[in-house]
ROPADREN-461086 format. One record per residue: residue number from 1; residue in one letter; x, y, z of N, C-alpha, C, O, CB in turn. Coordinates in nm, 2 decimals. Glycine has a CB too. Layout:
[NUM 'A' [X Y Z] [X Y Z] [X Y Z] [X Y Z] [X Y Z]];
...
//
This chain:
[1 'S' [-0.18 1.02 0.98] [-0.06 1.07 0.97] [0.03 0.94 0.91] [0.01 0.82 0.93] [-0.01 1.11 1.11]];
[2 'L' [0.12 1.01 0.82] [0.20 0.89 0.79] [0.36 0.92 0.78] [0.42 1.02 0.73] [0.16 0.82 0.65]];
[3 'M' [0.41 0.82 0.84] [0.57 0.83 0.87] [0.65 0.70 0.79] [0.60 0.59 0.78] [0.60 0.83 1.05]];
[4 'A' [0.75 0.73 0.75] [0.83 0.63 0.65] [0.96 0.66 0.74] [0.98 0.75 0.82] [0.85 0.68 0.44]];
[5 'S' [1.06 0.53 0.72] [1.18 0.53 0.82] [1.26 0.38 0.76] [1.20 0.29 0.71] [1.11 0.51 1.02]];
[6 'D' [1.38 0.39 0.77] [1.45 0.28 0.73] [1.48 0.20 0.85] [1.41 0.23 0.95] [1.58 0.32 0.66]];
[7 'T' [1.57 0.10 0.86] [1.59 0.01 0.96] [1.63 0.06 1.08] [1.70 0.17 1.07] [1.67 -0.07 0.92]];
[8 'V' [1.60 0.01 1.22] [1.62 0.08 1.32] [1.78 0.05 1.36] [1.83 -0.06 1.32] [1.50 0.05 1.43]];
[9 'P' [1.85 0.13 1.43] [1.96 0.12 1.48] [2.00 0.00 1.53] [1.93 -0.06 1.62] [1.97 0.20 1.56]];
[10 'G' [2.12 -0.06 1.48] [2.16 -0.23 1.55] [2.10 -0.31 1.46] [2.14 -0.43 1.46] [2.10 -0.28 1.71]];
[11 'S' [2.01 -0.30 1.38] [1.96 -0.40 1.32] [2.01 -0.42 1.18] [2.03 -0.32 1.11] [1.83 -0.38 1.32]];
[12 'E' [2.03 -0.55 1.13] [2.05 -0.58 1.00] [1.95 -0.56 0.89] [1.84 -0.60 0.93] [2.08 -0.70 1.00]];
[13 'S' [1.94 -0.53 0.79] [1.87 -0.50 0.69] [1.90 -0.56 0.55] [2.01 -0.55 0.51] [1.86 -0.38 0.70]];
[14 'T' [1.83 -0.60 0.50] [1.85 -0.66 0.35] [1.78 -0.56 0.24] [1.66 -0.53 0.24] [1.77 -0.82 0.33]];
[15 'F' [1.88 -0.51 0.16] [1.81 -0.42 0.06] [1.68 -0.46 -0.01] [1.68 -0.56 -0.08] [1.90 -0.39 -0.05]];
[16 'G' [1.56 -0.40 0.02] [1.42 -0.46 -0.02] [1.31 -0.46 0.08] [1.19 -0.42 0.07] [1.44 -0.60 -0.07]];
[17 'D' [1.39 -0.51 0.19] [1.30 -0.51 0.32] [1.33 -0.40 0.42] [1.28 -0.41 0.53] [1.32 -0.65 0.40]];
[18 'N' [1.39 -0.31 0.41] [1.44 -0.21 0.52] [1.34 -0.08 0.48] [1.39 0.04 0.48] [1.62 -0.16 0.52]];
[19 'V' [1.22 -0.10 0.45] [1.13 0.03 0.46] [1.03 -0.01 0.56] [0.98 -0.12 0.56] [1.06 0.07 0.32]];
[20 'R' [1.01 0.10 0.65] [0.92 0.09 0.73] [0.83 0.21 0.73] [0.86 0.33 0.71] [0.98 0.07 0.84]];
[21 'I' [0.68 0.15 0.75] [0.56 0.28 0.73] [0.50 0.28 0.86] [0.47 0.18 0.91] [0.44 0.25 0.61]];
[22 'T' [0.47 0.37 0.91] [0.38 0.41 1.02] [0.25 0.45 0.98] [0.26 0.55 0.91] [0.44 0.50 1.10]];
[23 'V' [0.14 0.42 0.99] [0.01 0.50 0.96] [-0.04 0.52 1.12] [-0.04 0.43 1.20] [-0.12 0.41 0.85]];
[24 'T' [-0.08 0.64 1.14] [-0.15 0.69 1.28] [-0.26 0.76 1.24] [-0.25 0.83 1.14] [-0.07 0.79 1.38]];
[25 'G' [-0.38 0.75 1.30] [-0.52 0.81 1.33] [-0.61 0.78 1.44] [-0.59 0.71 1.54] [-0.59 0.78 1.25]];
[26 'T' [-0.72 0.85 1.41] [-0.80 0.86 1.52] [-0.93 0.74 1.50] [-1.01 0.70 1.59] [-0.84 1.01 1.53]];
[27 'D' [-0.92 0.70 1.37] [-1.04 0.61 1.35] [-0.99 0.47 1.36] [-0.93 0.41 1.27] [-1.11 0.63 1.20]];
[28 'T' [-1.03 0.40 1.48] [-1.01 0.28 1.50] [-1.06 0.19 1.38] [-0.98 0.12 1.32] [-1.05 0.25 1.61]];
[29 'K' [-1.20 0.19 1.35] [-1.24 0.13 1.26] [-1.20 0.09 1.12] [-1.20 -0.02 1.06] [-1.33 0.18 1.27]];
[30 'S' [-1.15 0.24 1.07] [-1.08 0.23 0.95] [-0.94 0.18 0.96] [-0.88 0.11 0.87] [-1.08 0.35 0.89]];
[31 'L' [-0.89 0.22 1.06] [-0.73 0.16 1.07] [-0.74 0.00 1.09] [-0.65 -0.06 1.03] [-0.64 0.22 1.22]];
[32 'A' [-0.84 -0.06 1.16] [-0.82 -0.18 1.19] [-0.87 -0.25 1.05] [-0.84 -0.37 1.04] [-0.90 -0.22 1.32]];
[33 'S' [-0.95 -0.20 0.95] [-0.96 -0.25 0.84] [-0.86 -0.25 0.74] [-0.85 -0.34 0.67] [-1.05 -0.21 0.79]];
[34 'F' [-0.78 -0.14 0.74] [-0.65 -0.11 0.68] [-0.56 -0.23 0.71] [-0.52 -0.31 0.62] [-0.59 0.04 0.74]];
[35 'F' [-0.54 -0.23 0.86] [-0.45 -0.37 0.89] [-0.50 -0.49 0.82] [-0.43 -0.56 0.76] [-0.45 -0.42 1.03]];
[36 'N' [-0.62 -0.50 0.85] [-0.67 -0.66 0.80] [-0.63 -0.67 0.64] [-0.60 -0.79 0.61] [-0.87 -0.70 0.82]];
[37 'D' [-0.63 -0.58 0.55] [-0.64 -0.58 0.43] [-0.47 -0.57 0.39] [-0.44 -0.63 0.29] [-0.75 -0.47 0.37]];
[38 'L' [-0.38 -0.51 0.45] [-0.25 -0.52 0.46] [-0.19 -0.66 0.50] [-0.08 -0.70 0.46] [-0.21 -0.42 0.54]];
[39 'S' [-0.25 -0.73 0.58] [-0.20 -0.88 0.63] [-0.26 -0.97 0.54] [-0.22 -1.09 0.55] [-0.24 -0.92 0.80]];
[40 'Q' [-0.35 -0.95 0.45] [-0.37 -1.06 0.37] [-0.23 -1.11 0.26] [-0.18 -1.04 0.18] [-0.51 -1.02 0.28]];
[41 'G' [-0.19 -1.23 0.31] [-0.08 -1.29 0.21] [0.05 -1.24 0.27] [0.15 -1.26 0.22] [-0.09 -1.24 0.05]];
[42 'G' [0.04 -1.16 0.40] [0.17 -1.12 0.49] [0.18 -1.19 0.60] [0.12 -1.30 0.61] [0.18 -0.99 0.53]];
[43 'T' [0.27 -1.12 0.70] [0.31 -1.18 0.83] [0.27 -1.10 0.94] [0.33 -1.00 0.94] [0.46 -1.20 0.83]];
[44 'V' [0.19 -1.12 1.02] [0.14 -1.02 1.11] [0.25 -1.04 1.25] [0.24 -1.14 1.31] [-0.04 -1.06 1.15]];
[45 'M' [0.32 -0.97 1.28] [0.41 -0.96 1.39] [0.36 -0.92 1.55] [0.40 -0.97 1.65] [0.51 -0.85 1.35]];
[46 'M' [0.26 -0.83 1.54] [0.16 -0.80 1.66] [0.02 -0.75 1.59] [0.00 -0.67 1.50] [0.23 -0.66 1.78]];
[47 'P' [-0.06 -0.84 1.66] [-0.21 -0.81 1.61] [-0.26 -0.68 1.64] [-0.22 -0.62 1.74] [-0.32 -0.91 1.68]];
[48 'F' [-0.33 -0.61 1.55] [-0.42 -0.49 1.57] [-0.52 -0.51 1.71] [-0.63 -0.55 1.71] [-0.51 -0.48 1.43]];
[49 'E' [-0.46 -0.46 1.83] [-0.55 -0.49 1.92] [-0.51 -0.37 2.02] [-0.42 -0.29 2.01] [-0.53 -0.65 1.98]];
[50 'K' [-0.60 -0.38 2.13] [-0.58 -0.28 2.23] [-0.44 -0.29 2.32] [-0.41 -0.40 2.37] [-0.72 -0.30 2.33]];
[51 'Q' [-0.36 -0.21 2.34] [-0.24 -0.23 2.43] [-0.26 -0.15 2.57] [-0.34 -0.07 2.60] [-0.09 -0.18 2.34]];
[52 'V' [-0.16 -0.18 2.63] [-0.18 -0.16 2.78] [-0.20 0.00 2.82] [-0.26 0.04 2.92] [-0.03 -0.22 2.86]];
[53 'W' [-0.15 0.07 2.72] [-0.17 0.24 2.72] [-0.30 0.28 2.70] [-0.34 0.39 2.74] [-0.10 0.33 2.60]];
[54 'G' [-0.39 0.18 2.64] [-0.53 0.21 2.60] [-0.55 0.22 2.47] [-0.66 0.21 2.43] [-0.58 0.32 2.66]];
[55 'Q' [-0.45 0.25 2.37] [-0.46 0.27 2.24] [-0.45 0.11 2.14] [-0.38 0.02 2.18] [-0.35 0.39 2.20]];
[56 'E' [-0.51 0.12 2.04] [-0.49 0.00 1.95] [-0.36 0.00 1.87] [-0.31 0.12 1.84] [-0.61 0.01 1.84]];
[57 'L' [-0.30 -0.09 1.84] [-0.17 -0.11 1.77] [-0.15 -0.19 1.72] [-0.21 -0.28 1.76] [-0.07 -0.12 1.82]];
[58 'G' [-0.07 -0.22 1.58] [-0.04 -0.37 1.54] [0.07 -0.35 1.45] [0.08 -0.24 1.41] [-0.16 -0.45 1.47]];
[59 'M' [0.15 -0.43 1.42] [0.26 -0.45 1.32] [0.27 -0.57 1.23] [0.27 -0.69 1.28] [0.38 -0.44 1.40]];
[60 'L' [0.29 -0.55 1.09] [0.31 -0.64 1.01] [0.39 -0.62 0.91] [0.43 -0.50 0.90] [0.22 -0.70 0.98]];
[61 'T' [0.43 -0.72 0.81] [0.50 -0.73 0.69] [0.39 -0.77 0.59] [0.32 -0.88 0.59] [0.62 -0.83 0.71]];
[62 'D' [0.39 -0.66 0.49] [0.29 -0.72 0.37] [0.34 -0.82 0.29] [0.45 -0.87 0.31] [0.25 -0.63 0.28]];
[63 'K' [0.26 -0.86 0.18] [0.31 -0.97 0.09] [0.45 -0.93 0.01] [0.53 -1.01 -0.04] [0.19 -1.01 -0.02]];
[64 'F' [0.46 -0.80 0.00] [0.54 -0.72 -0.06] [0.70 -0.73 0.00] [0.80 -0.73 -0.07] [0.47 -0.58 -0.04]];
[65 'G' [0.68 -0.73 0.14] [0.81 -0.74 0.21] [0.81 -0.60 0.31] [0.89 -0.59 0.40] [0.94 -0.76 0.09]];
[66 'T' [0.70 -0.50 0.27] [0.71 -0.39 0.33] [0.64 -0.39 0.48] [0.53 -0.43 0.50] [0.66 -0.30 0.24]];
[67 'H' [0.71 -0.33 0.59] [0.68 -0.34 0.73] [0.59 -0.23 0.75] [0.61 -0.12 0.70] [0.81 -0.33 0.83]];
[68 'W' [0.49 -0.26 0.84] [0.39 -0.16 0.87] [0.35 -0.16 1.02] [0.32 -0.27 1.08] [0.27 -0.18 0.78]];
[69 'L' [0.35 -0.04 1.09] [0.32 0.00 1.22] [0.18 0.07 1.21] [0.18 0.18 1.16] [0.44 0.09 1.28]];
[70 'I' [0.07 0.02 1.26] [-0.06 0.11 1.25] [-0.10 0.12 1.34] [-0.14 0.02 1.40] [-0.15 0.08 1.18]];
[71 'S' [-0.12 0.27 1.41] [-0.15 0.28 1.55] [-0.29 0.38 1.55] [-0.33 0.44 1.45] [-0.02 0.33 1.63]];
[72 'V' [-0.35 0.38 1.69] [-0.44 0.47 1.70] [-0.39 0.56 1.80] [-0.32 0.53 1.90] [-0.57 0.42 1.73]];
[73 'R' [-0.43 0.69 1.78] [-0.40 0.79 1.88] [-0.52 0.85 1.96] [-0.64 0.85 1.91] [-0.33 0.90 1.81]];
[74 'A' [-0.50 0.90 2.06] [-0.61 0.98 2.12] [-0.70 1.09 2.02] [-0.63 1.18 1.96] [-0.55 1.06 2.23]];
[75 'G' [-0.81 1.09 2.01] [-0.85 1.23 1.93] [-0.89 1.31 2.00] [-0.93 1.42 1.96] [-0.96 1.23 1.83]];
//
């Protein structure tokens, strides 16, 4: 699944960095690889790892300034 959004309510944004893309799927290995590829030259805010609810999730900003959230959902 792919979802795009702008800045969350109450947050400041600068034109050019207000795009957020969420990718969700069931293939942990592919999503981890995608996350690692996107993180090259970017900034990881939350490593792609298992969360307390049991699924993997990670957040980063790529080298172009696009914000990403990559998550695994139960299959």
